[in-house]
C-alpha positions, -999 to +999 in steps of 0.1 A: +301+216+170+288+179+166+252+180+176+237+158+205+208+134+205+178+136+231+200+113+254+228+138+252+252+117+235+269+131+203+251+119+171+268+089+155+282+092+121+277+131+122+306+154+117+313+188+130+295+220+115+285+252+127+250+257+139+238+293+145+216+297+175+193+329+183+162+337+203+128+345+184+105+368+202+069+361+194+033+373+208+016+346+227-015+330+213-046+341+232-080+327+225-106+357+232-128+354+199-160+343+221-156+373+248-186+400+249-165+421+271-159+456+258-120+454+270-085+447+256-080+412+264-054+401+236-025+419+252+010+421+237+025+393+258+058+381+244+076+349+249+112+339+235+121+305+219+154+291+212+160+287+173+187+270+153+198+278+119+224+258+098+239+269+066+256+247+037+292+250+028+281+267-003+263+294+015+274+331+004+261+364+012+262+376-024+243+367-055+219+338-055+197+333-026+201+301-005+170+279-004+154+273+029+139+243+047+118+247+078+125+213+096+099+208+124+110+184+153+083+162+170+084+150+207+116+142+223+141+161+201+142+200+206+166+230+204+192+240+229+223+257+224+235+246+260+225+208+254+241+208+216+205+199+204+193+209+170+159+198+169+147+187+135+175+197+113+188+159+112+155+154+090+171+174+063+209+165+065+209+153+030+194+187+019+219+203+037+247+188+021+232+196-013+231+234-005+199+240+015+198+262+046+177+245+074+158+261+104+140+248+135+128+262+168+124+250+203+090+241+215+067+267+228+066+255+264+096+247+287+099+210+279+103+218+243+073+196+230+048+208+205+016+195+190+017+221+160-003+246+183-009+282+168+016+295+193+043+273+181+034+279+144+035+317+151+070+314+170+084+295+138+072+322+115+091+350+137+122+328+136+118+323+099+118+362+095+148+367+117+167+344+096+153+360+061+164+394+076+201+384+086+210+359+059+206+358+022+179+330+021+146+324+000+115+342+011+097+310-001+102+279+020+101+243+018+086+228+049+095+194+067+084+177+098+083+144+116+055+132+139+040+160+158+065+181+139+047+172+107+016+189+126+037+220+129+047+218+092+011+214+076-002+241+099+026+264+092+017+258+055-019+263+061-013+294+079+013+309+055+003+296+024+022+323+001+054+313+013+053+275+012+063+257-018+060+220-008+057+198+023+078+167+031+065+147+063+078+116+083+052+095+100+031+124+105+005+131+134-025+143+114-056+138+136-062+153+169-096+137+172-101+101+165-108+093+127-128+062+114-116+049+082-135+022+070-140+000+099-109+010+114-106+036+139-073+058+138-061+067+174-060+103+185-036+118+210-065+133+232-069+103+256-032+088+251-002+092+273+034+095+267+060+065+275+067+079+309+027+080+317+022+119+310-012+125+294-012+142+260-047+158+272-030+181+294-008+192+268-034+198+243-053+217+268-026+239+274-012+246+239-046+253+226-059+270+253-090+251+257-113+267+282-119+233+301-109+200+300-134+193+273-127+193+236-132+228+222-134+228+185-130+267+179-097+268+195-084+238+171-098+254+138-070+255+113-047+234+135-061+199+130-046+188+098-071+164+086-100+189+090-083+220+079-090+233+041-114+204+039-149+194+027-171+163+021-174+155-013-205+141-032-198+107-020-196+118+018-158+114+019-136+138+033-114+157+007-084+180+018-070+210-002-033+217+008-018+249-001+011+230-019+023+195-031+027+171-001+046+138+002+044+115+031+069+087+041+055+062+065+069+033+085+045+002+078+054-012+116+046+023+132+032+016+166+030+056+173+013+069+142-014+049+124-001+041+090-039+040+080-043+077+090-015+085+065-030+067+036-063+083+044-048+118+044-031+113+008-062+098-005-081+127+008-059+151-008-061+132-042-100+132-038-099+170-041-077+167-071-046+180-057-010+166-058+004+141-031+029+110-032+033+084-005+060+061+002+053+033+030+082+012+040+080-023+053+099-032+086+101+004+095+084+019+129+083+053+143+117+066+130+134+086+099+155+062+078+184+071+055+162+065+025+135+089+037+160+116+044+174+108+005+142+108-009+132+142+009+161+158-011+147+143-043+113+158-036+125+192-026+149+193-056+119+193-078+106+227-067+139+245-066 
């Protein structure tokens, strides 16, 4: 099949290949850590989300395992066999051509969007386990993501550090709360709206199971990338300890994700003495370019 973009039109310049769709069954996330009731509240409540796997032409069931990339879509794209949509797989097309397998899942809500919340991360892990159990793929994975999908990517790496080799992030959403860098305030999604006027606040309340419409720190612990695995150093600056090497590609003219936040995230990793790379491209807005995709392949090749 030739995949379709979010408008339903076939992707330009993309050729026909086989995509493997399946359903991943996962246990719903439920926040009950503050309850004092002597009762079972965290019940086995299962949902299913659609997943898509694409194998390279070089794939074989025998001999050496094929390296696997989890490539996480942001707002807009999703995974749907019915609509021939393949989520974040296009971010890794160059890697696919070079011999990598690529996997993504639908969002955890019917509209297919994700903010990198716990439910989505756990669903991605179950899809990964299914793919690993049925195909000759590496157990340790590379993880890519764009925009809000980069939140999924980072949060997956933080939740499952033992299986994540490296992160490649395009125009990443990094802060659920506003962050001040110098005299510059990096916007957060909490009080923003989508292009069609839908408030992100409602999505965050739903995905993170906030008990009210107020911010709830304990429900976001571990899933706010700039504050996870972090500390304030001797100078009072935030330092972030990612579980693996990180590279970010950022459009300098991005009006959705603040480039200052991406620069600050890279600096915070370096303050902690960890390895990170950064490529900011002039004239690029909130999109993934050919140069970014080609550099993702070069970046991931370092670790395989």
